[in-house]
C-alpha positions in Angstrom: 20.4 -5.7 -25.4 19.9 -6.8 -28.7 18.4 -10.3 -30.4 16.6 -12.9 -28.7 16.1 -12.6 -25.3 15.2 -16.2 -24.5 18.7 -17.6 -25.2 21.2 -20.1 -23.2 22.2 -16.9 -21.3 19.0 -16.7 -19.9 16.4 -13.7 -18.7 17.9 -10.6 -19.0 18.7 -8.5 -16.0 16.5 -4.5 -15.5 18.6 -1.7 -14.9 17.2 0.4 -12.6 16.7 4.4 -12.0 16.9 7.1 -9.3 15.5 10.4 -10.0 16.2 10.9 -13.8 16.5 14.7 -14.4 17.4 15.1 -11.1 20.8 13.5 -10.4 22.3 16.7 -8.4 19.6 16.2 -5.8 20.2 12.2 -4.9 21.6 13.1 -1.7 18.3 14.9 -0.2 16.7 11.9 -2.1 18.6 9.5 0.2 17.9 11.4 3.5 14.4 11.7 2.8 13.6 7.7 2.0 15.6 7.3 5.2 13.2 9.2 6.8 10.0 8.0 5.3 11.6 3.7 6.2 12.5 4.8 9.8 9.2 6.5 10.5 7.5 3.5 8.6 9.3 1.0 9.9 9.8 2.3 13.8 6.1 3.4 14.0 4.0 0.6 12.4 6.7 -2.1 14.6 5.0 0.5 17.9 1.7 -0.2 16.8 2.1 -3.6 16.7 3.6 -3.9 19.9 1.2 -1.2 21.5 -2.0 -2.9 20.2 -0.3 -6.8 21.6 0.3 -4.9 25.1 -2.7 -3.1 25.5 -5.3 -5.5 26.7 -8.3 -2.7 26.1 -7.2 -2.5 22.1 -8.2 -6.2 21.9 -10.8 -5.7 19.7 -11.9 -5.8 16.0 -11.0 -2.4 15.0 -7.0 -2.8 16.1 -7.1 -6.4 14.7 -7.5 -5.0 11.4 -5.2 -2.0 12.5 -2.5 -4.9 13.1 -2.9 -6.4 9.6 -2.8 -3.1 8.0 0.4 -2.2 10.1 1.9 -5.7 9.2 1.2 -5.1 5.3 2.8 -1.4 5.7 5.9 -3.4 6.9 5.6 -5.7 4.0 5.4 -2.7 1.3 8.5 -1.1 3.1 10.6 -4.2 3.2 9.1 -5.1 -0.6 11.1 -2.0 -1.9 14.2 -1.3 0.9 16.6 -3.4 -1.1 16.3 -2.0 -4.2 16.3 1.4 -3.0 19.2 1.4 -0.8 20.9 -0.5 -3.8 20.3 2.6 -6.4 20.8 5.4 -4.1 23.4 4.6 -1.6 25.5 1.7 -3.3 24.9 3.1 -6.8 24.0 -0.6 -8.1 21.5 -0.4 -10.4 21.5 -4.0 -12.4 18.5 -6.4 -10.9 18.0 -9.9 -12.0 15.4 -11.1 -13.8 14.1 -13.7 -11.2 14.6 -11.1 -8.4 12.5 -8.1 -10.2 9.8 -10.4 -10.7 9.9 -11.0 -7.0 10.0 -7.6 -6.2 6.9 -6.7 -8.5 4.8 -9.4 -7.0 5.5 -8.8 -3.5 4.8 -5.0 -4.3 1.8 -5.3 -5.9 0.8 -8.1 -3.2 1.1 -6.1 -0.1 -1.0 -3.3 -2.7 -4.0 -4.9 -3.1 -4.3 -6.4 0.3 -4.0 -2.8 2.1 -7.0 -2.2 -0.7 -8.9 -5.1 1.1 -7.9 -4.2 4.6 -9.4 -0.7 4.0 -12.8 -2.5 2.8 -12.9 -4.3 5.9 -12.1 -1.7 8.2 -15.3 0.2 6.5 -17.4 -2.4 7.3 -16.4 -2.3 11.0 -17.2 1.3 11.3 -20.0 0.8 9.4 -21.6 -2.3 11.8 -19.8 -0.4 15.0 -22.4 3.0 13.9 -25.2 1.7 12.0 -25.7 -1.8 13.9 -24.0 -1.2 17.1 -26.2 -3.8 19.4 -24.9 -6.5 16.5 -20.9 -5.5 16.7 -20.1 -8.3 18.5 -21.6 -11.2 17.0 -20.9 -10.0 13.6 -17.1 -9.2 14.4 -16.4 -12.2 16.2 -12.6 -13.4 16.3 -13.0 -16.2 13.8 -15.1 -13.7 11.4 -12.2 -11.0 11.6 -9.6 -13.6 10.5 -11.7 -14.6 8.0 -11.9 -11.0 6.8 -8.4 -10.6 7.0 -7.5 -14.0 5.2 -9.9 -13.2 2.4 -7.9 -10.1 1.9 -4.8 -12.0 1.6 -5.8 -14.7 -0.3 -8.1 -12.6 -3.1 -4.5 -10.3 -3.2 -2.2 -13.6 -3.8 -4.7 -15.0 -6.6 -5.1 -11.6 -8.1 -1.1 -11.2 -8.8 0.2 -14.6 -9.2 -0.8 -14.4 -12.8 1.3 -11.6 -13.6 5.1 -12.7 -13.5 3.8 -15.8 -15.5 2.4 -13.7 -18.0 5.6 -11.6 -18.4 7.8 -14.8 -18.6 5.9 -15.7 -21.9 7.3 -12.9 -23.4 10.4 -11.9 -25.2 12.8 -9.2 -23.9 15.0 -7.6 -26.3 14.9 -4.0 -25.3 17.7 -2.0 -23.3 15.1 -3.0 -20.2 16.0 0.6 -18.1 13.1 0.9 -15.7 11.9 4.1 -14.9 12.1 3.5 -10.8 14.4 2.1 -8.2 11.9 -1.0 -7.7 10.1 -2.8 -10.2 6.5 -2.6 -11.1 4.3 -4.1 -13.4 3.3 -1.1 -15.5 6.7 -0.5 -15.8 7.7 -3.7 -16.9 5.0 -4.4 -19.3 6.8 -1.5 -21.7 9.6 -3.2 -22.1 8.7 -6.5 -24.0 9.2 -7.1 -28.0 6.2 -9.1 -28.0 2.4 -8.8 -27.8 1.6 -7.5 -24.1 -2.3 -7.4 -25.0 -3.3 -9.9 -22.4 -1.3 -8.4 -20.1 -2.6 -5.0 -20.3 -6.1 -6.5 -20.1 -5.3 -8.7 -17.3 -3.6 -5.9 -15.3 -6.6 -3.5 -16.4 -9.3 -6.1 -15.3 -7.8 -6.8 -11.6 -7.3 -3.1 -11.1 -10.7 -2.2 -11.5 -11.9 -5.7 -10.0 -10.2 -4.8 -6.7 -9.2 -0.9 -6.1 -12.3 0.1 -8.4 -14.8 -2.5 -6.4 -13.4 -1.8 -2.9 -13.2 2.0 -3.4 -17.0 1.9 -4.5 -17.9 -0.6 -1.3 -15.9 2.0 1.0 -17.7 4.8 -0.4 -20.9 3.2 -0.1 -20.0 2.0 3.6 -19.8 5.9 4.8 -23.0 6.9 2.9 -24.7 4.5 5.1 -22.4 5.6 8.0 -23.8 9.4 7.3 -27.0 8.7 7.3 -27.2 7.3 10.6 -24.9 9.7 11.8 -27.3 12.5 10.8 -30.4 11.0 12.4 -28.6 10.7 16.1 -30.4 14.1 17.4 -27.3 15.8 19.3 -24.9 17.2 17.3 -22.5 16.8 19.8 -23.0 12.9 19.6 -22.7 13.3 15.8 -19.2 14.7 16.3 -18.4 11.9 18.4 -19.4 9.4 16.2 -18.0 10.8 13.1 -14.8 11.1 15.5 -14.1 7.2 15.3 -14.0 7.1 11.6 -11.5 9.9 10.8 -8.5 7.8 11.4 -10.0 5.3 8.6 -10.8 7.8 6.4 -7.5 9.6 6.4 -5.9 5.9 5.9 -8.3 5.7 2.8 -7.6 9.1 1.2 -3.5 8.8 1.6 -3.9 5.2 -0.2 -6.1 6.3 -3.1 -5.3 10.0 -3.7 -2.0 8.8 -4.5 -3.0 5.8 -6.6 -5.5 8.2 -8.4 -2.6 10.4 -9.0 -0.4 7.6 -10.4 -2.8 6.5 -12.7 -3.4 9.9 -14.3 0.0 10.6 -14.5 0.5 7.5 -16.6 -1.8 8.2 -18.8 -2.0 11.7 -19.5 1.3 13.0 -18.2 3.6 11.2 -20.8 5.2 14.6 -21.6 6.0 15.0 -18.1 9.5 14.9 -16.8 10.5 11.4 -15.9 11.2 13.0 -12.4 7.4 13.3 -12.1 6.4 9.6 -12.8 8.9 8.9 -10.5 7.8 10.7 -7.8 4.3 9.9 -7.9 5.4 6.6 -7.4 7.3 7.2 -4.5 4.3 8.9 -3.1 2.1 5.9 -4.0 4.5 3.1 -2.1 6.3 5.8 0.6 3.7 7.9 2.1 0.9 5.4 3.1 3.1 3.3 5.2 4.4 6.6 7.2 1.9 8.2 7.4 -0.8 5.5 8.7 1.3 4.8 12.3 0.9 8.9 13.2 -2.6 8.9 12.2 -3.6 6.0 14.3 -1.0 7.3 17.3 -2.6 10.9 17.2 -5.9 9.8 17.1 -6.4 6.8 19.3 -6.1 7.8 23.0 -4.9 4.5 24.5 -2.2 4.3 21.7 -1.0 8.0 22.5 -1.0 6.8 26.4 1.1 4.0 25.7 3.8 5.9 23.4 3.7 8.3 26.1 4.8 5.9 28.8 7.5 4.3 26.2 9.0 7.4 25.4 8.5 10.1 28.7 8.0 6.8 31.2 5.2 9.0 32.1 2.0 7.5 34.1 -1.1 8.6 32.5 
């Protein structure tokens, strides 16, 4: 689209892409994405149902898990419309406003997830390092406050992104690298000066993902120090076992995030499908694996799942 994009015709649309360079494998990708969406939506829905129905799970750790499941559903539903349109119906054009809205919600839920993982690490820290104060520190009111803080922080961080893009002229082909709208992808397209948008994007990433990951790491350093002070080896392992699910959730969230950043910065000569696959892993794997991990590691959830699927009594 040439010329001035800020004309009477309105904002320019964007063109989505599937897997550039792997067009012959698109039908396999449809099956894979369908499986990922199904496991994510059904798995997180079941987690929410079980926590609601199981009285023994009405405690802070599982309230945070409920929030994580709701957030993972938000991530899945944010990408679902354009992924389906691109891979299943070959509809590759998305309007400017729709793209801005999708970008906002994808990053909004992504930033919330980082905050949820942080408050979950605080929950594990208090439970292990200060067990006698757990009930007084993590009251229901405080759990709500911590959850709302993660949501409000994410909203305030992400809200300026679409407005910073709105002030820029778009006069290129406006072809995106993915089947959904991401800020790092969109920021490549304007013809004007994107310095402010780039700096702001870097600042919010460092102040959220960077700070959150550092605090999560610090909480586990303190947890490990407390665990090593336990005399019994069996008790040490039992205590650490309560953290395994959360540690896995942290790893499957932050490792792909680092991978995407590294590929974006140092993999400029890599085939286009590498960038697409990395972003797919980052957006699709955590919402799919989180309910699987917590189902495997939580006996109450295991028992309830067995009752649902097998009708067995444990």
